[in-house]
C-alpha positions as a Markdown table, in Angstrom:
| # | Residue | x | y | z |
|---|---|---|---|---|
| 1 | Unk | 35.2 | -23.6 | -3.1 |
| 2 | Unk | 32.4 | -23.2 | -5.3 |
| 3 | Unk | 30.8 | -19.7 | -5.0 |
| 4 | Unk | 27.1 | -19.7 | -5.8 |
| 5 | Unk | 25.6 | -16.3 | -7.2 |
| 6 | Unk | 23.5 | -14.5 | -4.5 |
| 7 | Unk | 20.7 | -14.4 | -7.2 |
| 8 | Unk | 20.4 | -18.0 | -7.4 |
| 9 | Unk | 17.5 | -19.8 | -5.8 |
| 10 | Unk | 17.0 | -23.4 | -5.1 |
| 11 | Unk | 15.2 | -25.4 | -7.7 |
| 12 | Unk | 11.4 | -25.2 | -7.5 |
| 13 | Unk | 11.0 | -21.8 | -5.9 |
| 14 | Unk | 10.6 | -18.4 | -7.4 |
| 15 | Unk | 10.4 | -14.7 | -6.4 |
| 16 | Unk | 7.4 | -12.5 | -6.8 |
| 17 | Unk | 7.8 | -8.8 | -7.3 |
| 18 | Unk | 6.1 | -5.8 | -8.9 |
| 19 | Unk | 3.4 | -6.7 | -11.3 |
| 20 | Unk | 3.5 | -10.6 | -10.6 |
| 21 | Unk | 3.3 | -9.8 | -6.7 |
| 22 | Unk | 0.3 | -7.8 | -7.3 |
| 23 | Unk | -1.4 | -10.4 | -9.4 |
| 24 | Unk | -0.8 | -13.1 | -7.0 |
| 25 | Unk | -2.4 | -11.1 | -4.1 |
| 26 | Unk | -5.3 | -10.2 | -6.2 |
| 27 | Unk | -5.8 | -13.7 | -7.1 |
| 28 | Unk | -5.6 | -14.9 | -3.4 |
| 29 | Unk | -8.3 | -12.0 | -2.6 |
| 30 | Unk | -10.6 | -13.3 | -5.4 |
| 31 | Unk | -10.6 | -16.8 | -4.0 |
| 32 | Unk | -11.1 | -15.6 | -0.5 |
| 33 | Unk | -14.2 | -13.7 | -1.5 |
| 34 | Unk | -15.4 | -16.5 | -3.7 |
| 35 | Unk | -15.1 | -19.1 | -0.9 |
| 36 | Unk | -16.7 | -17.0 | 1.7 |
| 37 | Unk | -19.6 | -16.2 | -0.6 |
| 38 | Unk | -20.2 | -19.9 | -0.8 |
| 39 | Unk | -20.4 | -20.3 | 2.9 |
| 40 | Unk | -16.9 | -21.3 | 3.5 |
| 41 | Unk | -14.9 | -19.9 | 6.8 |
| 42 | Unk | -11.1 | -19.5 | 6.6 |
| 43 | Unk | -8.8 | -21.4 | 8.7 |
| 44 | Unk | -4.8 | -20.9 | 8.9 |
| 45 | Unk | -2.7 | -23.8 | 10.1 |
| 46 | Unk | 0.9 | -23.7 | 11.3 |
| 47 | Unk | 3.7 | -23.7 | 8.7 |
| 48 | Unk | 5.3 | -26.7 | 10.5 |
| 49 | Unk | 4.1 | -29.4 | 12.9 |
| 50 | Unk | 5.3 | -32.7 | 14.6 |
| 51 | Unk | 6.3 | -35.1 | 11.9 |
| 52 | Unk | 4.6 | -38.0 | 13.4 |
| 53 | Unk | 1.4 | -36.1 | 13.6 |
| 54 | Unk | 1.5 | -35.0 | 10.1 |
| 55 | Unk | 2.5 | -38.7 | 8.9 |
| 56 | Unk | -0.7 | -40.1 | 10.4 |
| 57 | Unk | -2.9 | -38.4 | 7.6 |
| 58 | Unk | -0.5 | -37.9 | 4.6 |
| 59 | Unk | -0.1 | -40.4 | 1.7 |
| 60 | Unk | 3.1 | -42.1 | 1.6 |
| 61 | Unk | 4.2 | -40.3 | -1.6 |
| 62 | Unk | 3.8 | -37.1 | 0.2 |
| 63 | Unk | 5.4 | -38.2 | 3.3 |
| 64 | Unk | 8.5 | -39.2 | 1.3 |
| 65 | Unk | 8.8 | -35.7 | -0.2 |
| 66 | Unk | 8.2 | -33.7 | 3.0 |
| 67 | Unk | 10.9 | -31.5 | 4.3 |
| 68 | Unk | 12.0 | -32.5 | 7.9 |
| 69 | Unk | 14.1 | -31.0 | 10.5 |
| 70 | Unk | 14.9 | -31.2 | 14.4 |
| 71 | Unk | 14.0 | -28.5 | 16.9 |
| 72 | Unk | 16.1 | -27.8 | 20.0 |
| 73 | Unk | 14.6 | -30.5 | 21.8 |
| 74 | Unk | 15.2 | -33.1 | 19.4 |
| 75 | Unk | 11.7 | -33.4 | 18.1 |
| 76 | Unk | 11.3 | -34.2 | 14.5 |
| 77 | Unk | 9.3 | -31.6 | 12.8 |
| 78 | Unk | 7.9 | -31.1 | 9.2 |
| 79 | Unk | 7.0 | -28.3 | 7.0 |
| 80 | Unk | 3.4 | -28.3 | 5.8 |
| 81 | Unk | 3.3 | -30.8 | 2.9 |
| 82 | Unk | -0.4 | -30.9 | 2.6 |
| 83 | Unk | -3.2 | -28.6 | 3.7 |
| 84 | Unk | -5.9 | -31.3 | 3.8 |
| 85 | Unk | -4.1 | -33.1 | 6.4 |
| 86 | Unk | -3.7 | -29.9 | 8.6 |
| 87 | Unk | -7.2 | -29.1 | 8.2 |
| 88 | Unk | -8.3 | -32.7 | 9.4 |
| 89 | Unk | -6.1 | -32.4 | 12.3 |
| 90 | Unk | -7.5 | -29.1 | 13.4 |
| 91 | Unk | -11.1 | -30.3 | 13.0 |
| 92 | Unk | -10.5 | -33.6 | 15.0 |
| 93 | Unk | -8.9 | -31.7 | 18.0 |
| 94 | Unk | -9.6 | -28.1 | 18.3 |
| 95 | Unk | -12.9 | -28.1 | 16.7 |
| 96 | Unk | -14.1 | -31.2 | 18.3 |
| 97 | Unk | -16.6 | -29.7 | 20.5 |
| 98 | Unk | -18.4 | -28.0 | 17.6 |
| 99 | Unk | -21.4 | -29.7 | 15.6 |
| 100 | Unk | -20.6 | -30.6 | 11.9 |
| 101 | Unk | -20.8 | -30.0 | 9.3 |
| 102 | Unk | -17.7 | -28.0 | 8.8 |
| 103 | Unk | -17.4 | -25.8 | 5.6 |
| 104 | Unk | -13.6 | -24.6 | 5.7 |
| 105 | Unk | -11.1 | -23.0 | 3.2 |
| 106 | Unk | -7.5 | -22.3 | 3.3 |
| 107 | Unk | -5.0 | -20.6 | 1.2 |
| 108 | Unk | -1.5 | -21.8 | 2.3 |
| 109 | Unk | 2.0 | -22.4 | 1.2 |
| 110 | Unk | 3.1 | -25.9 | 1.1 |
| 111 | Unk | 6.5 | -27.5 | 0.8 |
| 112 | Unk | 7.4 | -30.6 | -1.1 |
| 113 | Unk | 10.8 | -32.0 | -2.4 |
| 114 | Unk | 10.0 | -32.2 | -6.1 |
| 115 | Unk | 12.1 | -33.0 | -9.2 |
| 116 | Unk | 12.4 | -29.7 | -11.1 |
| 117 | Unk | 10.2 | -29.5 | -14.2 |
| 118 | Unk | 7.2 | -27.9 | -15.7 |
| 119 | Unk | 4.3 | -27.6 | -13.3 |
| 120 | Unk | 6.3 | -29.0 | -10.2 |
| 121 | Unk | 7.3 | -26.6 | -7.4 |
| 122 | Unk | 9.0 | -27.2 | -4.1 |
| 123 | Unk | 7.1 | -24.4 | -2.6 |
| 124 | Unk | 3.7 | -23.6 | -3.9 |
| 125 | Unk | 0.4 | -22.5 | -2.7 |
| 126 | Unk | -2.8 | -24.6 | -2.3 |
| 127 | Unk | -6.1 | -22.8 | -2.2 |
| 128 | Unk | -8.9 | -25.2 | -1.2 |
| 129 | Unk | -12.2 | -26.0 | 0.4 |
| 130 | Unk | -13.2 | -28.9 | 2.9 |
| 131 | Unk | -16.7 | -30.1 | 3.5 |
| 132 | Unk | -16.4 | -32.1 | 6.7 |
| 133 | Unk | -19.3 | -34.1 | 8.3 |
| 134 | Unk | -21.5 | -35.0 | 5.3 |
| 135 | Unk | -21.3 | -38.0 | 3.0 |
| 136 | Unk | -24.0 | -37.8 | 0.4 |
| 137 | Unk | -24.8 | -36.7 | -3.1 |
| 138 | Unk | -25.4 | -33.2 | -2.2 |
| 139 | Unk | -22.2 | -32.7 | -0.5 |
| 140 | Unk | -20.4 | -34.1 | -3.4 |
| 141 | Unk | -22.2 | -31.7 | -5.6 |
| 142 | Unk | -21.6 | -28.7 | -3.5 |
| 143 | Unk | -17.9 | -29.2 | -3.9 |
| 144 | Unk | -18.0 | -29.4 | -7.5 |
| 145 | Unk | -20.2 | -26.4 | -7.8 |
| 146 | Unk | -17.9 | -24.6 | -5.4 |
| 147 | Unk | -15.1 | -25.4 | -7.9 |
| 148 | Unk | -17.1 | -24.3 | -10.9 |
| 149 | Unk | -18.3 | -21.1 | -9.3 |
| 150 | Unk | -14.9 | -20.2 | -8.1 |
| 151 | Unk | -13.1 | -20.7 | -11.4 |
| 152 | Unk | -15.9 | -18.5 | -13.1 |
| 153 | Unk | -15.4 | -15.9 | -10.2 |
| 154 | Unk | -11.7 | -15.4 | -11.0 |
| 155 | Unk | -12.3 | -15.3 | -14.8 |
| 156 | Unk | -11.7 | -18.7 | -16.1 |
| 157 | Unk | -14.8 | -19.6 | -18.2 |
| 158 | Unk | -13.4 | -22.7 | -20.0 |
| 159 | Unk | -12.3 | -25.8 | -18.2 |
| 160 | Unk | -13.0 | -29.4 | -17.6 |
| 161 | Unk | -13.5 | -31.5 | -14.5 |
| 162 | Unk | -12.6 | -35.3 | -15.1 |
| 163 | Unk | -14.7 | -37.0 | -12.3 |
| 164 | Unk | -14.1 | -40.7 | -11.3 |
| 165 | Unk | -15.0 | -42.9 | -8.4 |
| 166 | Unk | -12.7 | -45.3 | -6.7 |
| 167 | Unk | -15.4 | -48.0 | -6.0 |
| 168 | Unk | -15.5 | -49.4 | -9.5 |
| 169 | Unk | -12.0 | -50.4 | -9.7 |
| 170 | Unk | -11.9 | -51.6 | -6.1 |
| 171 | Unk | -15.1 | -53.8 | -6.7 |
| 172 | Unk | -13.6 | -55.5 | -9.6 |
| 173 | Unk | -10.3 | -56.0 | -7.9 |
| 174 | Unk | -12.1 | -57.4 | -5.0 |
| 175 | Unk | -12.8 | -60.5 | -7.2 |
| 176 | Unk | -9.3 | -61.0 | -8.2 |
| 177 | Unk | -7.4 | -63.9 | -6.4 |
| 178 | Unk | -4.3 | -61.8 | -5.9 |
| 179 | Unk | -2.1 | -60.0 | -3.1 |
| 180 | Unk | -2.9 | -56.8 | -1.9 |
| 181 | Unk | 0.5 | -55.4 | -3.4 |
| 182 | Unk | -0.5 | -56.6 | -6.7 |
| 183 | Unk | -3.8 | -54.8 | -6.6 |
| 184 | Unk | -1.9 | -51.7 | -5.7 |
| 185 | Unk | 0.4 | -52.1 | -8.7 |
| 186 | Unk | -2.8 | -52.5 | -10.9 |
| 187 | Unk | -4.1 | -49.3 | -9.6 |
| 188 | Unk | -0.9 | -47.4 | -10.1 |
| 189 | Unk | -0.6 | -48.8 | -13.6 |
| 190 | Unk | -4.4 | -47.5 | -14.3 |
| 191 | Unk | -3.8 | -44.2 | -12.7 |
| 192 | Unk | -0.8 | -43.4 | -15.0 |
| 193 | Unk | -2.6 | -45.0 | -18.0 |
| 194 | Unk | 0.3 | -47.4 | -18.7 |
| 195 | Unk | -1.9 | -49.9 | -20.4 |
| 196 | Unk | 0.4 | -51.8 | -22.3 |
| 197 | Unk | 2.4 | -52.5 | -19.2 |
| 198 | Unk | -0.8 | -53.4 | -17.4 |
| 199 | Unk | -1.6 | -56.0 | -20.0 |
| 200 | Unk | 1.9 | -57.6 | -19.7 |
| 201 | Unk | 1.4 | -57.6 | -16.0 |
| 202 | Unk | -1.7 | -59.6 | -16.4 |
| 203 | Unk | 0.2 | -62.3 | -18.1 |
| 204 | Unk | 1.9 | -63.1 | -14.5 |
| 205 | Unk | -1.4 | -63.4 | -12.9 |
| 206 | Unk | -4.1 | -65.8 | -12.8 |
| 207 | Unk | -6.9 | -63.4 | -13.7 |
| 208 | Unk | -9.8 | -64.6 | -15.8 |
| 209 | Unk | -10.4 | -62.8 | -19.1 |
| 210 | Unk | -13.6 | -61.3 | -17.8 |
| 211 | Unk | -11.6 | -59.6 | -14.9 |
| 212 | Unk | -9.0 | -58.3 | -17.2 |
| 213 | Unk | -11.4 | -57.0 | -19.7 |
| 214 | Unk | -13.5 | -55.2 | -17.0 |
| 215 | Unk | -10.4 | -53.6 | -15.5 |
| 216 | Unk | -9.2 | -52.4 | -19.0 |
| 217 | Unk | -12.8 | -51.3 | -19.9 |
| 218 | Unk | -13.0 | -49.1 | -17.0 |
| 219 | Unk | -9.9 | -47.3 | -18.1 |
| 220 | Unk | -11.6 | -46.3 | -21.2 |
| 221 | Unk | -15.1 | -45.4 | -19.8 |
| 222 | Unk | -15.1 | -41.6 | -20.4 |
| 223 | Unk | -18.3 | -39.6 | -21.2 |
| 224 | Unk | -21.5 | -38.3 | -19.7 |
| 225 | Unk | -24.7 | -40.2 | -19.8 |
| 226 | Unk | -23.4 | -42.8 | -22.3 |
| 227 | Unk | -21.2 | -44.5 | -19.9 |
| 228 | Unk | -24.0 | -45.6 | -17.4 |
| 229 | Unk | -25.4 | -48.3 | -19.7 |
| 230 | Unk | -22.1 | -50.2 | -19.8 |
| 231 | Unk | -21.7 | -49.6 | -16.2 |
| 232 | Unk | -25.2 | -51.2 | -15.6 |
| 233 | Unk | -24.0 | -54.3 | -17.6 |
| 234 | Unk | -20.7 | -54.5 | -15.6 |
| 235 | Unk | -22.5 | -54.2 | -12.4 |
| 236 | Unk | -24.5 | -57.5 | -13.1 |
| 237 | Unk | -21.1 | -59.3 | -12.8 |
| 238 | Unk | -19.4 | -56.9 | -10.1 |
| 239 | Unk | -21.0 | -55.5 | -6.8 |
| 240 | Unk | -20.9 | -51.8 | -7.8 |
| 241 | Unk | -24.8 | -51.3 | -8.7 |
| 242 | Unk | -25.2 | -49.0 | -5.7 |
| 243 | Unk | -22.3 | -46.8 | -6.9 |
| 244 | Unk | -23.7 | -46.5 | -10.3 |
| 245 | Unk | -27.0 | -45.1 | -8.7 |
| 246 | Unk | -24.8 | -42.7 | -6.6 |
| 247 | Unk | -22.9 | -41.5 | -9.6 |
| 248 | Unk | -26.4 | -41.2 | -11.7 |
| 249 | Unk | -27.8 | -39.2 | -9.0 |
| 250 | Unk | -24.9 | -36.8 | -9.1 |
| 251 | Unk | -25.2 | -36.7 | -12.8 |
| 252 | Unk | -28.9 | -35.7 | -12.4 |
| 253 | Unk | -28.0 | -33.0 | -10.0 |
| 254 | Unk | -25.3 | -31.6 | -12.2 |
| 255 | Unk | -27.6 | -31.5 | -15.2 |
| 256 | Unk | -30.5 | -29.9 | -13.3 |
| 257 | Unk | -28.1 | -27.1 | -12.2 |
| 258 | Unk | -26.8 | -26.6 | -15.7 |
| 259 | Unk | -23.3 | -27.5 | -14.7 |
| 260 | Unk | -22.8 | -30.8 | -16.6 |
| 261 | Unk | -21.1 | -28.9 | -19.6 |
| 262 | Unk | -18.1 | -28.6 | -17.2 |
| 263 | Unk | -18.0 | -32.4 | -16.1 |
| 264 | Unk | -16.8 | -35.5 | -17.9 |
| 265 | Unk | -17.0 | -38.9 | -16.0 |
| 266 | Unk | -13.6 | -40.5 | -16.5 |
| 267 | Unk | -13.7 | -43.9 | -14.6 |
| 268 | Unk | -9.9 | -44.2 | -15.4 |
| 269 | Unk | -9.1 | -41.1 | -13.6 |
| 270 | Unk | -7.4 | -42.7 | -10.5 |
| 271 | Unk | -4.9 | -40.3 | -9.4 |
| 272 | Unk | -4.3 | -40.6 | -5.7 |
| 273 | Unk | -6.8 | -43.6 | -5.4 |
| 274 | Unk | -5.3 | -44.9 | -2.3 |
| 275 | Unk | -6.4 | -41.6 | -0.4 |
| 276 | Unk | -9.7 | -41.3 | -1.7 |
| 277 | Unk | -12.9 | -43.2 | -0.8 |
| 278 | Unk | -15.5 | -42.1 | -3.2 |
| 279 | Unk | -15.5 | -39.5 | -5.9 |
| 280 | Unk | -12.2 | -38.0 | -7.2 |
| 281 | Unk | -11.7 | -35.4 | -10.0 |
| 282 | Unk | -8.9 | -33.2 | -11.6 |
| 283 | Unk | -9.7 | -29.9 | -13.3 |
| 284 | Unk | -7.9 | -29.1 | -16.7 |
| 285 | Unk | -7.8 | -26.1 | -19.0 |
| 286 | Unk | -6.4 | -25.3 | -22.5 |
| 287 | Unk | -2.9 | -24.2 | -22.6 |
| 288 | Unk | -1.7 | -26.2 | -19.5 |
| 289 | Unk | -0.6 | -30.0 | -19.6 |
| 290 | Unk | -1.3 | -30.7 | -16.0 |
| 291 | Unk | -4.6 | -30.1 | -13.8 |
| 292 | Unk | -4.8 | -26.8 | -11.9 |
| 293 | Unk | -6.9 | -28.5 | -9.2 |
| 294 | Unk | -7.6 | -32.0 | -7.8 |
| 295 | Unk | -9.9 | -33.3 | -5.1 |
| 296 | Unk | -12.3 | -36.0 | -4.0 |
| 297 | Unk | -13.9 | -37.5 | -0.9 |
| 298 | Unk | -11.8 | -39.0 | 1.9 |
| 299 | Unk | -14.0 | -40.4 | 4.5 |
| 300 | Unk | -11.2 | -42.1 | 6.7 |
| 301 | Unk | -8.6 | -39.3 | 6.9 |
| 302 | Unk | -10.1 | -37.9 | 10.1 |
| 303 | Unk | -10.2 | -41.2 | 12.0 |
| 304 | Unk | -6.4 | -41.1 | 12.0 |
| 305 | Unk | -6.8 | -38.0 | 14.3 |
| 306 | Unk | -9.3 | -39.4 | 16.6 |
| 307 | Unk | -12.4 | -38.1 | 14.9 |
| 308 | Unk | -14.7 | -40.3 | 12.7 |
| 309 | Unk | -16.3 | -37.8 | 10.3 |
| 310 | Unk | -16.6 | -38.2 | 6.6 |
| 311 | Unk | -15.2 | -35.4 | 4.4 |
| 312 | Unk | -14.9 | -34.1 | 0.7 |
| 313 | Unk | -12.9 | -31.1 | -0.7 |
| 314 | Unk | -10.5 | -29.8 | -3.5 |
| 315 | Unk | -7.6 | -27.7 | -3.9 |
| 316 | Unk | -6.3 | -25.3 | -6.6 |
| 317 | Unk | -2.4 | -25.0 | -7.3 |
| 318 | Unk | -2.2 | -21.2 | -7.4 |
| 319 | Unk | 1.0 | -21.2 | -9.6 |
| 320 | Unk | -0.9 | -23.3 | -12.2 |
| 321 | Unk | -4.0 | -21.3 | -12.0 |
| 322 | Unk | -2.3 | -18.0 | -12.2 |
| 323 | Unk | -0.2 | -19.2 | -15.4 |
| 324 | Unk | -3.4 | -19.4 | -17.4 |
| 325 | Unk | -5.3 | -16.3 | -16.3 |
């Protein structure tokens, strides 16, 4: 029988001791202080909950990677696989008698079945904020401002936020005479920037050249104010002029607060698009090939727990953040 070394850990988990443990606790304290100073209150949710409750709000890819087990009564439980889902459940139930908006933050371990490779962990810590109960340019700006201010507070002066919006691709695809599964496949190919494969997929569809060109052009629309002229031209053909106005107002707010240097509009940034309903973003920094944070607007999540409130937020992955500090 195979005898495993007592020093061996399962893939995707690590020990923290001595200086590394001190560094982690210090980073957590810095984040707590920064979040509180920006008006967010801490919440702590259980490490595990009933799986069917979690399943309501989790993206399917997260559901598939969740750790599940049965309790003594035969109920199926799941370890926390997503902090935002847990916060949404808390607000929709225990906080339902309080008046919005809610400005909440958390620093929690989450657990997912991940293939072991760089930047992926089976146990990792999410530190994030949620602004629940407001859907406007100001609330989206506040979330971006909080992310920027927090990264500065923990000593990371150089980083880039890649900011997209789901409505542009959704509006173009709404004009396409194809099945929902085909639309989802196009979104997935766009999210992964698998453009040659996308063009090959177009060959099997009855899409006009105008639709194909618009979808591909959105994947390459990256910049600052220079993207808006082309978006205006596209909005004459597709129904997203209000979204262009919204994004320009957000751009103006970022510029007026001298935060635009941290933000690049990237309309091909579609990671987690099925989950988000408005803006979505990832934060990158030099020396790391994957994002240290991600977030966006998810206005339909709380409906799944019985309360109809819009929401926007983000979370840092602490293992990634501490690697570059």
